[in-house]
C-alpha positions as CSV (number, residue, x, y, z in Angstrom):
1,M,4.0,-3.1,-36.8
2,S,3.7,-5.0,-33.5
3,T,6.6,-5.1,-31.1
4,G,7.5,-5.5,-27.4
5,G,6.1,-9.0,-26.9
6,L,7.1,-11.1,-23.9
7,L,10.8,-12.2,-23.9
8,E,11.8,-15.7,-23.2
9,C,13.0,-15.6,-19.6
10,A,15.3,-18.6,-20.1
11,A,17.2,-16.8,-22.8
12,V,17.3,-13.3,-21.4
13,P,17.7,-12.6,-17.6
14,V,14.7,-10.8,-16.3
15,V,15.2,-7.1,-15.2
16,T,12.2,-5.2,-14.0
17,R,12.0,-1.7,-12.6
18,Y,9.8,0.6,-10.5
19,A,10.1,4.2,-11.4
20,P,7.9,6.4,-9.2
21,S,7.7,10.2,-9.3
22,P,8.6,11.4,-5.8
23,T,5.8,13.8,-5.4
24,G,4.0,12.4,-2.4
25,A,3.1,9.3,-0.5
26,L,3.3,5.8,-2.0
27,H,-0.3,4.9,-2.8
28,I,-1.5,1.3,-3.2
29,G,-1.6,1.6,-7.0
30,G,2.1,2.4,-7.1
31,A,2.8,-0.2,-4.4
32,R,1.0,-2.8,-6.4
33,T,3.1,-2.0,-9.5
34,A,6.3,-2.2,-7.5
35,L,5.1,-5.5,-5.9
36,F,4.3,-7.0,-9.3
37,C,7.6,-5.9,-10.8
38,W,9.5,-7.3,-7.7
39,A,7.6,-10.6,-7.7
40,Y,8.0,-11.2,-11.4
41,A,11.8,-10.6,-11.2
42,R,12.2,-12.7,-8.1
43,H,10.1,-15.5,-9.6
44,H,12.5,-15.6,-12.5
45,D,15.7,-15.2,-10.5
46,G,16.1,-11.8,-12.1
47,Q,16.7,-8.2,-10.9
48,F,14.3,-5.6,-9.6
49,L,15.6,-2.0,-10.0
50,L,14.4,1.2,-8.6
51,R,14.8,4.8,-9.9
52,F,13.1,8.1,-9.4
53,E,11.5,9.9,-12.3
54,D,11.8,13.4,-10.9
55,T,11.4,15.5,-14.1
56,D,8.6,17.4,-12.4
57,R,11.0,19.6,-10.5
58,E,8.3,21.7,-8.9
59,R,6.6,18.8,-7.1
60,S,9.4,16.3,-6.7
61,T,11.1,16.4,-3.2
62,L,13.7,14.4,-1.3
63,E,11.2,14.1,1.5
64,S,8.8,12.2,-0.9
65,E,11.7,10.0,-1.9
66,T,12.3,9.0,1.7
67,V,8.6,8.3,2.2
68,V,8.5,6.0,-0.9
69,L,11.7,4.1,0.2
70,E,10.4,3.7,3.7
71,A,7.1,2.3,2.4
72,L,8.8,-0.2,0.1
73,R,11.1,-1.4,2.9
74,W,8.1,-1.7,5.3
75,L,6.3,-3.9,2.8
76,G,9.4,-6.0,2.4
77,I,10.1,-5.0,-1.3
78,D,13.8,-5.0,-1.7
79,W,15.6,-3.8,-4.8
80,D,18.9,-4.5,-6.5
81,A,21.6,-1.9,-7.1
82,V,21.6,-0.3,-10.6
83,P,25.1,-0.9,-12.1
84,G,27.1,2.3,-12.1
85,F,25.1,4.0,-9.4
86,E,25.8,4.1,-5.7
87,D,22.2,5.1,-4.8
88,V,18.8,5.1,-6.4
89,P,19.2,6.9,-9.7
90,R,17.3,10.2,-10.4
91,Q,16.4,11.4,-13.8
92,S,17.4,14.9,-12.7
93,E,21.0,13.7,-12.4
94,R,21.2,12.2,-15.9
95,G,20.9,15.3,-18.0
96,P,24.2,14.8,-19.9
97,R,23.1,11.3,-21.0
98,Y,19.8,12.6,-22.3
99,E,21.6,15.3,-24.2
100,E,23.8,12.7,-25.8
101,V,20.8,10.7,-27.0
102,L,19.1,13.9,-28.3
103,A,22.2,14.8,-30.3
104,K,22.2,11.3,-31.9
105,L,18.6,11.6,-32.8
106,L,19.2,15.0,-34.4
107,E,22.3,13.9,-36.2
108,S,20.5,10.9,-37.7
109,G,17.5,12.9,-38.8
110,A,15.2,10.9,-36.5
111,A,14.5,14.2,-34.7
112,Y,14.4,17.8,-35.7
113,R,14.2,21.3,-34.1
114,C,10.8,23.1,-34.2
115,V,10.3,26.8,-33.6
116,C,6.5,26.8,-33.8
117,D,5.2,29.1,-31.0
118,D,2.3,28.6,-28.6
119,A,-0.1,30.7,-30.7
120,R,0.4,28.5,-33.8
121,L,0.2,25.3,-31.9
122,E,-3.1,26.5,-30.2
123,H,-4.4,27.3,-33.6
124,L,-3.7,23.8,-34.8
125,R,-5.4,22.3,-31.7
126,E,-8.5,24.5,-32.2
127,R,-8.8,23.6,-35.9
128,A,-8.6,19.9,-34.9
129,R,-11.3,20.4,-32.3
130,Q,-13.6,22.1,-34.7
131,G,-13.1,19.3,-37.2
132,G,-13.7,16.6,-34.5
133,Q,-10.2,15.3,-34.9
134,A,-7.2,14.6,-32.6
135,A,-4.7,17.4,-32.4
136,V,-1.6,16.3,-34.3
137,Y,1.4,18.5,-35.2
138,D,1.4,19.2,-38.9
139,G,5.2,18.8,-39.4
140,A,5.7,22.4,-40.5
141,C,9.3,22.4,-39.3
142,R,10.2,18.9,-40.5
143,E,12.2,19.9,-43.5
144,R,13.4,23.3,-42.5
145,G,16.7,22.1,-41.2
146,I,16.7,24.4,-38.2
147,A,20.2,24.6,-36.7
148,A,21.3,24.6,-33.1
149,D,22.3,28.3,-33.3
150,C,18.8,29.3,-34.3
151,A,17.9,32.7,-32.7
152,E,14.3,31.6,-31.9
153,P,13.4,29.3,-29.0
154,F,13.0,25.7,-30.3
155,C,11.9,22.3,-29.0
156,V,13.0,19.0,-30.4
157,R,10.4,16.7,-32.1
158,L,10.7,13.0,-33.0
159,R,10.0,12.3,-36.6
160,I,7.0,9.8,-36.7
161,D,6.6,8.2,-40.1
162,A,3.8,6.0,-41.2
163,H,5.8,2.8,-40.6
164,A,6.9,3.9,-37.1
165,P,6.4,1.0,-34.5
166,T,3.6,2.2,-32.3
167,R,1.9,-1.2,-31.6
168,W,2.9,-4.1,-29.4
169,D,1.6,-7.3,-27.9
170,D,0.9,-6.5,-24.3
171,A,1.5,-9.3,-21.8
172,I,-1.9,-8.4,-20.1
173,A,-4.0,-6.4,-22.6
174,G,-2.9,-8.3,-25.7
175,A,-2.7,-6.4,-29.0
176,S,-2.3,-2.7,-28.1
177,G,-1.2,0.6,-29.5
178,Q,-2.4,3.2,-32.0
179,D,-1.7,4.3,-35.5
180,A,1.4,6.3,-36.1
181,S,-0.7,8.9,-37.9
182,D,-2.6,9.5,-34.6
183,L,0.6,10.6,-32.9
184,G,2.3,13.1,-35.1
185,D,5.8,14.3,-34.5
186,Y,5.8,14.7,-30.7
187,V,8.1,16.8,-28.6
188,V,11.0,14.9,-26.9
189,A,12.8,18.0,-25.5
190,R,11.4,21.3,-24.3
191,T,12.6,24.7,-25.4
192,D,14.9,24.8,-22.3
193,G,16.5,21.6,-23.4
194,T,15.1,19.4,-20.7
195,P,13.9,16.0,-21.9
196,I,10.2,15.0,-22.0
197,Y,9.3,12.0,-19.9
198,H,9.1,9.6,-22.9
199,L,12.7,10.2,-23.8
200,A,14.1,10.1,-20.3
201,C,12.1,6.9,-19.4
202,S,13.2,5.1,-22.6
203,V,16.8,6.0,-22.2
204,D,16.8,4.9,-18.6
205,D,15.1,1.6,-19.3
206,H,17.6,0.9,-22.1
207,D,20.7,1.9,-20.1
208,M,19.6,-0.1,-17.1
209,G,18.9,-3.3,-19.1
210,V,15.2,-3.4,-18.3
211,T,13.7,-6.4,-20.1
212,H,10.1,-6.1,-18.8
213,V,8.2,-2.9,-18.1
214,I,5.2,-3.6,-15.8
215,R,3.2,-0.5,-15.1
216,G,-0.3,0.9,-14.8
217,R,-2.9,0.9,-17.6
218,E,-2.8,4.7,-17.6
219,H,0.7,4.5,-19.2
220,M,-0.4,2.7,-22.3
221,S,-0.4,5.8,-24.4
222,S,3.2,6.4,-23.4
223,T,4.2,3.1,-24.8
224,S,3.1,4.1,-28.4
225,R,5.4,7.1,-28.0
226,Q,8.3,5.3,-26.5
227,L,8.6,2.4,-29.1
228,P,9.5,4.8,-31.9
229,L,12.4,6.1,-29.7
230,Y,13.7,2.6,-29.3
231,S,13.5,2.1,-33.0
232,A,15.2,5.4,-33.8
233,M,18.1,4.5,-31.5
234,G,18.4,1.0,-32.8
235,W,17.5,-0.5,-29.4
236,Q,15.6,-3.7,-28.5
237,P,12.4,-2.6,-26.7
238,P,11.4,-4.4,-23.5
239,A,8.3,-6.4,-23.1
240,F,5.4,-4.4,-21.8
241,A,2.6,-5.4,-19.4
242,H,0.0,-2.8,-18.4
243,V,-1.9,-3.6,-15.2
244,P,-5.6,-2.6,-15.0
245,L,-6.7,0.3,-12.8
246,L,-7.8,0.2,-9.2
247,V,-11.3,1.5,-8.5
248,E,-13.3,2.2,-5.4
249,A,-16.0,-0.2,-4.3
250,S,-18.5,2.1,-6.2
251,G,-16.5,1.7,-9.4
252,K,-15.1,5.2,-9.3
253,K,-11.4,5.4,-10.2
254,L,-9.2,5.4,-7.1
255,S,-7.5,8.7,-6.7
256,K,-3.7,8.8,-6.5
257,R,-4.1,11.8,-4.2
258,Q,-6.3,10.0,-1.6
259,D,-4.3,9.7,1.6
260,A,-6.5,7.0,3.0
261,V,-5.1,4.5,0.5
262,S,-1.4,5.3,0.9
263,V,0.9,2.6,2.3
264,Q,1.8,5.0,5.2
265,S,-1.9,5.4,6.0
266,Y,-2.4,1.6,6.2
267,R,0.6,1.4,8.5
268,E,-0.7,4.2,10.8
269,R,-4.1,2.6,10.9
270,G,-2.6,-0.5,12.3
271,F,-2.3,-3.0,9.5
272,S,0.8,-5.3,9.4
273,P,3.1,-5.2,6.3
274,Q,2.3,-8.8,5.7
275,A,-1.4,-8.1,5.5
276,V,-1.0,-5.0,3.3
277,L,1.3,-6.9,0.9
278,N,-1.1,-9.8,0.8
279,F,-4.0,-7.5,0.1
280,I,-2.3,-5.4,-2.6
281,A,-1.1,-8.5,-4.4
282,R,-4.7,-9.8,-4.6
283,L,-5.9,-6.6,-6.3
284,G,-6.2,-7.9,-9.8
285,W,-3.9,-11.0,-9.5
286,G,-4.7,-14.5,-8.6
287,H,-3.3,-18.0,-8.4
288,G,-5.9,-20.7,-8.2
289,D,-7.6,-20.6,-4.8
290,L,-4.6,-19.0,-3.1
291,E,-5.9,-16.2,-0.8
292,L,-3.4,-15.9,2.0
293,F,0.4,-15.9,1.3
294,D,3.6,-14.2,2.4
295,R,6.3,-12.5,0.4
296,E,8.2,-15.6,-0.3
297,Q,5.2,-17.6,-1.5
298,L,4.2,-14.7,-3.8
299,A,7.6,-14.7,-5.5
300,E,7.4,-18.5,-5.9
301,V,4.1,-18.5,-7.8
302,F,3.8,-15.1,-9.4
303,E,3.3,-15.0,-13.2
304,M,1.8,-12.3,-15.4
305,S,-0.8,-14.8,-16.6
306,G,-2.5,-14.4,-13.2
307,V,-3.2,-10.7,-13.7
308,G,-6.7,-10.0,-14.7
309,H,-7.9,-7.8,-17.6
310,S,-10.5,-5.7,-15.7
311,A,-10.3,-3.0,-13.1
312,S,-9.9,-4.2,-9.5
313,Q,-12.2,-2.9,-6.7
314,V,-10.5,-1.9,-3.4
315,H,-12.6,-3.4,-0.6
316,E,-11.5,-2.5,3.0
317,D,-13.5,-5.4,4.4
318,K,-11.2,-7.8,2.5
319,L,-8.1,-6.1,4.0
320,L,-9.6,-6.5,7.5
321,W,-10.2,-10.2,6.9
322,I,-6.6,-10.6,5.7
323,S,-5.3,-8.5,8.5
324,Q,-7.0,-10.7,11.1
325,H,-5.5,-13.8,9.6
326,W,-2.0,-12.3,10.0
327,I,-2.6,-11.1,13.5
328,K,-3.6,-14.6,14.5
329,T,-0.7,-16.3,12.9
330,L,2.3,-14.1,13.4
331,P,5.0,-15.4,15.7
332,M,4.7,-13.7,19.1
333,D,8.1,-11.9,18.9
334,E,7.1,-10.3,15.6
335,L,3.6,-9.5,16.9
336,V,5.0,-7.7,19.9
337,E,7.5,-5.8,17.7
338,Q,4.8,-4.5,15.3
339,L,2.3,-3.8,18.1
340,Q,4.7,-2.0,20.4
341,P,4.2,1.6,19.1
342,F,0.4,1.2,19.3
343,L,0.6,-0.2,22.9
344,D,2.8,2.8,23.8
345,A,0.4,5.2,22.3
346,E,-2.6,3.5,24.1
347,A,-0.8,3.5,27.4
348,G,0.7,7.0,27.1
349,R,4.1,5.5,28.1
350,P,6.6,2.9,27.0
351,V,5.1,-0.6,27.6
352,E,7.6,-3.2,28.8
353,D,7.5,-6.6,27.2
354,S,6.5,-9.4,29.7
355,A,5.1,-12.8,30.0
356,E,1.9,-11.3,31.3
357,L,1.6,-9.0,28.3
358,R,2.2,-11.8,25.9
359,K,-0.5,-13.9,27.5
360,L,-2.9,-11.1,27.1
361,L,-2.0,-10.6,23.4
362,D,-2.6,-14.3,22.8
363,L,-6.1,-13.8,24.2
364,L,-6.7,-10.8,21.9
365,R,-5.4,-12.3,18.7
366,E,-8.7,-13.9,17.7
367,R,-10.6,-10.6,18.5
368,S,-8.5,-8.1,16.6
369,K,-8.4,-6.9,13.0
370,T,-5.7,-4.2,13.4
371,W,-3.0,-3.2,15.8
372,V,-5.0,-0.1,16.8
373,E,-7.9,-2.3,17.7
374,M,-5.7,-4.8,19.6
375,A,-4.0,-2.0,21.5
376,A,-7.4,-0.5,22.4
377,Q,-8.6,-3.9,23.7
378,A,-5.5,-4.2,25.8
379,G,-6.2,-0.8,27.4
380,F,-7.8,-2.3,30.5
381,W,-4.5,-4.1,31.2
382,L,-2.2,-1.2,30.3
383,R,-3.8,1.3,32.7
384,D,-4.3,1.0,36.4
385,E,-7.6,2.9,36.2
386,I,-10.3,2.5,33.6
387,E,-13.5,4.3,32.7
388,L,-16.8,2.4,32.6
389,D,-18.8,2.6,29.5
390,P,-21.9,4.4,30.7
391,K,-24.4,2.3,28.8
392,A,-22.8,-1.0,29.8
393,A,-22.5,0.2,33.4
394,R,-26.2,1.2,33.7
395,K,-27.2,-2.2,32.2
396,Q,-25.0,-4.5,34.2
397,L,-24.1,-2.7,37.5
398,K,-27.5,-2.5,39.1
399,A,-28.5,-2.8,42.8
400,G,-29.8,-6.3,42.4
401,I,-26.3,-7.6,41.6
402,A,-24.5,-5.9,44.5
403,G,-25.1,-8.8,46.9
404,P,-23.7,-11.6,44.7
405,L,-20.9,-9.3,43.4
406,G,-19.9,-8.5,47.0
407,E,-19.8,-12.2,48.0
408,L,-17.9,-13.0,44.8
409,R,-15.3,-10.4,45.6
410,A,-14.9,-11.8,49.2
411,A,-14.5,-15.3,47.9
412,L,-12.0,-14.2,45.3
413,A,-10.0,-12.4,47.9
414,D,-9.6,-15.6,49.8
415,L,-8.0,-17.5,46.9
416,T,-4.4,-18.4,47.4
417,E,-3.9,-19.1,43.7
418,W,-5.1,-16.8,41.0
419,T,-5.7,-19.0,38.0
420,E,-8.4,-19.8,35.5
421,E,-8.7,-23.2,37.3
422,T,-9.4,-21.6,40.7
423,L,-11.6,-18.7,39.4
424,D,-14.0,-21.0,37.6
425,P,-15.4,-22.9,40.6
426,T,-15.5,-19.8,42.7
427,F,-17.8,-18.1,40.2
428,H,-20.0,-21.1,39.9
429,A,-20.4,-21.5,43.6
430,V,-21.6,-17.9,44.0
431,A,-23.8,-18.1,41.0
432,E,-25.5,-21.3,42.2
433,K,-26.0,-19.9,45.6
434,H,-28.0,-16.9,44.2
435,D,-29.7,-19.1,41.5
436,L,-28.0,-17.1,38.7
437,K,-26.8,-18.2,35.4
438,L,-23.1,-17.8,35.1
439,G,-23.4,-15.1,32.5
440,K,-25.5,-13.0,34.8
441,L,-22.6,-12.8,37.2
442,A,-19.8,-12.9,34.8
443,Q,-21.0,-10.0,32.7
444,P,-21.1,-7.4,35.5
445,V,-17.6,-8.5,36.5
446,R,-16.5,-8.1,32.9
447,V,-17.8,-4.5,32.8
448,A,-16.2,-3.9,36.2
449,I,-12.7,-5.0,35.2
450,V,-12.6,-4.1,31.5
451,G,-15.0,-1.2,31.3
452,V,-16.9,-2.5,28.3
453,P,-19.2,-5.5,27.7
454,Q,-16.7,-7.4,25.4
455,S,-13.5,-9.2,26.4
456,P,-11.9,-12.6,26.1
457,G,-13.3,-15.3,28.5
458,I,-13.9,-13.9,32.0
459,F,-11.6,-16.3,33.8
460,E,-8.8,-15.7,31.3
461,T,-9.3,-12.0,31.5
462,L,-9.2,-12.0,35.3
463,A,-6.2,-14.3,35.4
464,V,-4.2,-12.0,33.1
465,L,-5.2,-8.8,34.9
466,G,-4.1,-10.2,38.3
467,K,-5.6,-10.5,41.7
468,Q,-4.9,-7.0,43.1
469,R,-6.2,-5.0,40.2
470,S,-9.2,-7.3,39.7
471,L,-10.3,-7.0,43.3
472,Q,-9.8,-3.2,43.2
473,R,-12.0,-2.8,40.1
474,I,-14.8,-5.1,41.4
475,G,-14.7,-3.0,44.6
476,A,-15.0,0.2,42.5
477,A,-17.9,-1.3,40.7
478,L,-19.7,-2.0,44.1
479,E,-19.1,1.7,45.0
480,Y,-20.6,2.7,41.7
481,I,-23.7,0.6,42.4
482,A,-24.0,2.1,45.9
483,A,-23.7,5.6,44.6
484,R,-26.4,5.0,41.9
485,D,-28.6,3.4,44.6
486,S,-28.3,6.4,46.9
487,E,-29.1,8.7,44.0
488,G,-32.2,6.7,43.2
489,G,-30.9,5.0,40.0
490,D,-32.7,2.1,38.6
């Protein structure tokens, strides 16, 4: 039997959900799932819900919940309130509801109590292994009618008959599922009474009105177990869409425990939320030639038909390319706001916003791929004193340039206006006098005022640094050359 096909959005309002386990940081696989759920709901004017599946009590923490919520907010993924809940629901707080469903399953005969101990179950597994078969429970307790007051510890199993619905038409993978005989009667509640994930998840999705379950491909086996629960309770199952896995550039599966691919890591490494959202959305989804888009554009065009069928490789160079685009195009107010903590860290103090700072940042836009890189390039402006790159200094600040550099400093000191327009002819006059190409004079000056051999245009850089600090640094470079000359440097 096939079930769970895509619902007609015009007839049924779309409700999607993201249900992370709060056991650590939000990695990009989970962030992509949340983004696809959000974009699909927003595209169809539906609702996007959030809940925490914290049945793993040993690893689930409130701290992890906070980290996940902060990551989603940072990405711009907003969620709708779940009816009946003031905050994001947690499975750990819904025990009575799960007990109610278990009681109905037991009462209807769709589930039964099982007292088979670990030794017997291990014997069944070992026998199956020796026979080269999948381990399936043999139904020994099916017809025993074990009561609730049984003295032995018991779990609760769902009765899986041959006609149980375990197949569906997946919105991405197509015909999916497995035979009911391959499942056997699986456990839906442990011996301590707590529900297994499959039951809690199915009850939550039903109670919250979820129409479309969009999740990772690793959950496909769960769907075959959840569909019989829907059938046993007489509920309409949602449509299912299972997104292919993310893999490293080498093809190796991307680890969920890898901190380098967490949303928080991308934030700390200086990527903007716009860039990360753009990057994540393009991992396995496409819309024609569209490469660069914001949150609103994504919601406008997102459809599940754009999701590919194969695993998606995570390439950092693609993220860097996207990041540079957003740095170049962000409005200046937003750029300064996002860059501020990185500027403060680079300067070792709070950096005040100013027209001069903004002029510098405009110069650095084209040269920066991350906020960390941009702040580092602004270091020469943020600090009064700089360190010269040893290799660049040895190459550019030699005795032969001391004369022209000294004359240039004197000419610059005489300028009454410190602008690109006045700096340009001053440089050319000194260079021509000494029969130098402009670069042969400009590059030593660049090393002198920035410390490294790369910067925006020399006249723009001098203008934004200001006359006083520029003259001071050129003077320090002349002292460096004199000291090297006296020590016999080349």
